[in-house]
ZAVOZA-362590 format. One record per residue (C-alpha): x, y, z. Coordinates in nm, 3 decimals. Layout:
residues N
<atom><x>X</x><y>Y</y><z>Z</z></atom>
...
END
This chain:
residues 161
<atom><x>-5.184</x><y>-9.838</y><z>-5.016</z></atom>
<atom><x>-5.531</x><y>-9.989</y><z>-5.052</z></atom>
<atom><x>-5.592</x><y>-9.940</y><z>-4.679</z></atom>
<atom><x>-5.496</x><y>-9.570</y><z>-4.704</z></atom>
<atom><x>-5.732</x><y>-9.519</y><z>-4.997</z></atom>
<atom><x>-6.012</x><y>-9.685</y><z>-4.803</z></atom>
<atom><x>-5.949</x><y>-9.459</y><z>-4.502</z></atom>
<atom><x>-5.937</x><y>-9.152</y><z>-4.728</z></atom>
<atom><x>-6.266</x><y>-9.247</y><z>-4.893</z></atom>
<atom><x>-6.427</x><y>-9.308</y><z>-4.553</z></atom>
<atom><x>-6.302</x><y>-8.970</y><z>-4.425</z></atom>
<atom><x>-6.430</x><y>-8.790</y><z>-4.734</z></atom>
<atom><x>-6.767</x><y>-8.957</y><z>-4.687</z></atom>
<atom><x>-6.782</x><y>-8.843</y><z>-4.324</z></atom>
<atom><x>-6.691</x><y>-8.485</y><z>-4.422</z></atom>
<atom><x>-6.965</x><y>-8.480</y><z>-4.684</z></atom>
<atom><x>-7.218</x><y>-8.616</y><z>-4.433</z></atom>
<atom><x>-7.125</x><y>-8.340</y><z>-4.186</z></atom>
<atom><x>-7.159</x><y>-8.076</y><z>-4.458</z></atom>
<atom><x>-7.511</x><y>-8.197</y><z>-4.539</z></atom>
<atom><x>-7.608</x><y>-8.205</y><z>-4.170</z></atom>
<atom><x>-7.477</x><y>-7.852</y><z>-4.119</z></atom>
<atom><x>-7.656</x><y>-7.724</y><z>-4.430</z></atom>
<atom><x>-7.984</x><y>-7.866</y><z>-4.296</z></atom>
<atom><x>-7.948</x><y>-7.708</y><z>-3.950</z></atom>
<atom><x>-8.156</x><y>-7.396</y><z>-3.893</z></atom>
<atom><x>-7.956</x><y>-7.074</y><z>-3.884</z></atom>
<atom><x>-8.096</x><y>-6.810</y><z>-3.651</z></atom>
<atom><x>-7.917</x><y>-6.497</y><z>-3.529</z></atom>
<atom><x>-8.018</x><y>-6.135</y><z>-3.477</z></atom>
<atom><x>-7.874</x><y>-5.814</y><z>-3.343</z></atom>
<atom><x>-8.040</x><y>-5.473</y><z>-3.342</z></atom>
<atom><x>-7.964</x><y>-5.124</y><z>-3.214</z></atom>
<atom><x>-8.231</x><y>-4.934</y><z>-3.024</z></atom>
<atom><x>-8.257</x><y>-4.598</y><z>-3.201</z></atom>
<atom><x>-8.086</x><y>-4.326</y><z>-3.399</z></atom>
<atom><x>-8.256</x><y>-4.057</y><z>-3.193</z></atom>
<atom><x>-8.081</x><y>-4.051</y><z>-2.855</z></atom>
<atom><x>-8.305</x><y>-4.093</y><z>-2.551</z></atom>
<atom><x>-8.584</x><y>-4.350</y><z>-2.513</z></atom>
<atom><x>-8.804</x><y>-4.288</y><z>-2.209</z></atom>
<atom><x>-8.887</x><y>-4.217</y><z>-1.939</z></atom>
<atom><x>-9.247</x><y>-4.339</y><z>-1.969</z></atom>
<atom><x>-9.533</x><y>-4.359</y><z>-1.717</z></atom>
<atom><x>-9.583</x><y>-4.731</y><z>-1.780</z></atom>
<atom><x>-9.364</x><y>-5.030</y><z>-1.858</z></atom>
<atom><x>-9.291</x><y>-5.014</y><z>-2.231</z></atom>
<atom><x>-9.178</x><y>-5.272</y><z>-2.486</z></atom>
<atom><x>-8.852</x><y>-5.160</y><z>-2.643</z></atom>
<atom><x>-8.846</x><y>-5.168</y><z>-3.022</z></atom>
<atom><x>-8.492</x><y>-5.205</y><z>-3.156</z></atom>
<atom><x>-8.544</x><y>-5.066</y><z>-3.507</z></atom>
<atom><x>-8.187</x><y>-5.057</y><z>-3.636</z></atom>
<atom><x>-8.126</x><y>-5.414</y><z>-3.755</z></atom>
<atom><x>-7.760</x><y>-5.510</y><z>-3.768</z></atom>
<atom><x>-7.810</x><y>-5.882</y><z>-3.838</z></atom>
<atom><x>-8.129</x><y>-6.084</y><z>-3.886</z></atom>
<atom><x>-8.039</x><y>-6.429</y><z>-4.019</z></atom>
<atom><x>-8.355</x><y>-6.635</y><z>-4.042</z></atom>
<atom><x>-8.575</x><y>-6.320</y><z>-4.017</z></atom>
<atom><x>-8.699</x><y>-6.419</y><z>-3.669</z></atom>
<atom><x>-8.659</x><y>-6.068</y><z>-3.521</z></atom>
<atom><x>-8.929</x><y>-5.812</y><z>-3.606</z></atom>
<atom><x>-8.794</x><y>-5.453</y><z>-3.602</z></atom>
<atom><x>-9.149</x><y>-5.313</y><z>-3.610</z></atom>
<atom><x>-9.250</x><y>-5.477</y><z>-3.281</z></atom>
<atom><x>-8.917</x><y>-5.547</y><z>-3.107</z></atom>
<atom><x>-9.011</x><y>-5.915</y><z>-3.074</z></atom>
<atom><x>-8.795</x><y>-6.218</y><z>-3.151</z></atom>
<atom><x>-9.001</x><y>-6.529</y><z>-3.236</z></atom>
<atom><x>-8.822</x><y>-6.864</y><z>-3.211</z></atom>
<atom><x>-8.861</x><y>-7.042</y><z>-3.545</z></atom>
<atom><x>-8.758</x><y>-7.382</y><z>-3.404</z></atom>
<atom><x>-8.745</x><y>-7.553</y><z>-3.066</z></atom>
<atom><x>-8.396</x><y>-7.512</y><z>-2.922</z></atom>
<atom><x>-8.155</x><y>-7.350</y><z>-2.681</z></atom>
<atom><x>-8.104</x><y>-6.980</y><z>-2.752</z></atom>
<atom><x>-7.850</x><y>-6.729</y><z>-2.621</z></atom>
<atom><x>-8.008</x><y>-6.387</y><z>-2.560</z></atom>
<atom><x>-7.822</x><y>-6.073</y><z>-2.453</z></atom>
<atom><x>-7.858</x><y>-5.698</y><z>-2.428</z></atom>
<atom><x>-7.651</x><y>-5.389</y><z>-2.365</z></atom>
<atom><x>-7.796</x><y>-5.063</y><z>-2.239</z></atom>
<atom><x>-7.665</x><y>-4.713</y><z>-2.181</z></atom>
<atom><x>-7.797</x><y>-4.411</y><z>-1.998</z></atom>
<atom><x>-7.643</x><y>-4.067</y><z>-2.041</z></atom>
<atom><x>-7.553</x><y>-3.842</y><z>-1.751</z></atom>
<atom><x>-7.869</x><y>-3.719</y><z>-1.590</z></atom>
<atom><x>-8.127</x><y>-3.774</y><z>-1.321</z></atom>
<atom><x>-8.293</x><y>-4.086</y><z>-1.466</z></atom>
<atom><x>-8.209</x><y>-4.442</y><z>-1.368</z></atom>
<atom><x>-8.168</x><y>-4.704</y><z>-1.638</z></atom>
<atom><x>-8.310</x><y>-5.053</y><z>-1.643</z></atom>
<atom><x>-8.427</x><y>-5.332</y><z>-1.868</z></atom>
<atom><x>-8.633</x><y>-5.649</y><z>-1.851</z></atom>
<atom><x>-8.604</x><y>-5.953</y><z>-2.076</z></atom>
<atom><x>-8.942</x><y>-6.122</y><z>-2.126</z></atom>
<atom><x>-9.005</x><y>-6.478</y><z>-2.244</z></atom>
<atom><x>-9.364</x><y>-6.491</y><z>-2.367</z></atom>
<atom><x>-9.547</x><y>-6.290</y><z>-2.097</z></atom>
<atom><x>-9.304</x><y>-6.357</y><z>-1.812</z></atom>
<atom><x>-9.006</x><y>-6.148</y><z>-1.700</z></atom>
<atom><x>-8.699</x><y>-6.373</y><z>-1.689</z></atom>
<atom><x>-8.436</x><y>-6.107</y><z>-1.617</z></atom>
<atom><x>-8.424</x><y>-5.756</y><z>-1.473</z></atom>
<atom><x>-8.125</x><y>-5.524</y><z>-1.448</z></atom>
<atom><x>-8.121</x><y>-5.174</y><z>-1.304</z></atom>
<atom><x>-7.873</x><y>-4.898</y><z>-1.225</z></atom>
<atom><x>-7.949</x><y>-4.581</y><z>-1.033</z></atom>
<atom><x>-7.834</x><y>-4.234</y><z>-1.131</z></atom>
<atom><x>-7.456</x><y>-4.229</y><z>-1.079</z></atom>
<atom><x>-7.378</x><y>-3.866</y><z>-0.989</z></atom>
<atom><x>-7.370</x><y>-3.737</y><z>-1.343</z></atom>
<atom><x>-7.183</x><y>-4.025</y><z>-1.507</z></atom>
<atom><x>-7.294</x><y>-4.237</y><z>-1.799</z></atom>
<atom><x>-7.437</x><y>-4.573</y><z>-1.690</z></atom>
<atom><x>-7.410</x><y>-4.909</y><z>-1.864</z></atom>
<atom><x>-7.582</x><y>-5.246</y><z>-1.824</z></atom>
<atom><x>-7.515</x><y>-5.573</y><z>-2.000</z></atom>
<atom><x>-7.636</x><y>-5.923</y><z>-1.934</z></atom>
<atom><x>-7.720</x><y>-6.250</y><z>-2.106</z></atom>
<atom><x>-7.897</x><y>-6.579</y><z>-2.051</z></atom>
<atom><x>-7.981</x><y>-6.901</y><z>-2.229</z></atom>
<atom><x>-8.345</x><y>-6.993</y><z>-2.281</z></atom>
<atom><x>-8.505</x><y>-7.317</y><z>-2.391</z></atom>
<atom><x>-8.764</x><y>-7.198</y><z>-2.641</z></atom>
<atom><x>-9.039</x><y>-7.379</y><z>-2.825</z></atom>
<atom><x>-9.115</x><y>-7.285</y><z>-3.185</z></atom>
<atom><x>-9.337</x><y>-6.976</y><z>-3.167</z></atom>
<atom><x>-9.215</x><y>-6.858</y><z>-2.825</z></atom>
<atom><x>-9.135</x><y>-6.486</y><z>-2.811</z></atom>
<atom><x>-8.858</x><y>-6.291</y><z>-2.640</z></atom>
<atom><x>-8.850</x><y>-5.913</y><z>-2.607</z></atom>
<atom><x>-8.713</x><y>-5.629</y><z>-2.395</z></atom>
<atom><x>-8.912</x><y>-5.387</y><z>-2.180</z></atom>
<atom><x>-8.824</x><y>-5.054</y><z>-2.021</z></atom>
<atom><x>-8.931</x><y>-5.008</y><z>-1.657</z></atom>
<atom><x>-9.147</x><y>-4.714</y><z>-1.549</z></atom>
<atom><x>-8.964</x><y>-4.379</y><z>-1.519</z></atom>
<atom><x>-8.637</x><y>-4.510</y><z>-1.659</z></atom>
<atom><x>-8.456</x><y>-4.432</y><z>-1.983</z></atom>
<atom><x>-8.198</x><y>-4.563</y><z>-2.226</z></atom>
<atom><x>-7.975</x><y>-4.389</y><z>-2.478</z></atom>
<atom><x>-7.848</x><y>-4.493</y><z>-2.819</z></atom>
<atom><x>-7.715</x><y>-4.343</y><z>-3.138</z></atom>
<atom><x>-7.655</x><y>-4.484</y><z>-3.482</z></atom>
<atom><x>-7.277</x><y>-4.448</y><z>-3.484</z></atom>
<atom><x>-7.218</x><y>-4.629</y><z>-3.153</z></atom>
<atom><x>-7.482</x><y>-4.899</y><z>-3.086</z></atom>
<atom><x>-7.478</x><y>-4.835</y><z>-2.711</z></atom>
<atom><x>-7.810</x><y>-5.013</y><z>-2.654</z></atom>
<atom><x>-7.854</x><y>-5.344</y><z>-2.838</z></atom>
<atom><x>-8.065</x><y>-5.660</y><z>-2.826</z></atom>
<atom><x>-7.918</x><y>-5.980</y><z>-2.972</z></atom>
<atom><x>-7.966</x><y>-6.353</y><z>-2.980</z></atom>
<atom><x>-7.886</x><y>-6.672</y><z>-3.163</z></atom>
<atom><x>-7.973</x><y>-7.039</y><z>-3.172</z></atom>
<atom><x>-7.709</x><y>-7.246</y><z>-2.996</z></atom>
<atom><x>-7.861</x><y>-7.575</y><z>-3.112</z></atom>
<atom><x>-8.202</x><y>-7.718</y><z>-3.199</z></atom>
<atom><x>-8.359</x><y>-7.969</y><z>-2.960</z></atom>
END
């Protein structure tokens, strides 16, 4: 019986230690919809996309006024986007930028009057203060509406490093 009590006490101590470690870990997650207004673009120059409709912003690292996510801690982050284009003549496309460098580009041409969709994701090793944001290519457009969240930008910290 004494041995069981010792094991129980040790297990309870380990659980408490894990709770403290988890409480101390940074919590970072964001998700935002592009617009309530329908079409964004086309523009004559590459344009930073500002996802104004915040769905989640744990840690307040995403800025809905600029469209920029700023890593609060060094770590591995998962970043993803979805994009929609309504029927029409315009192609759709999106870049993901890390600091001033494009790290991903996706594109879909006009599809004979059908709606078009893009979605992709990547993991990035970010330093505290690094920024990640989306950009719209020249002469392309996206579509979104409040009730559907067709075009979103999201990310979260997998683990600090």
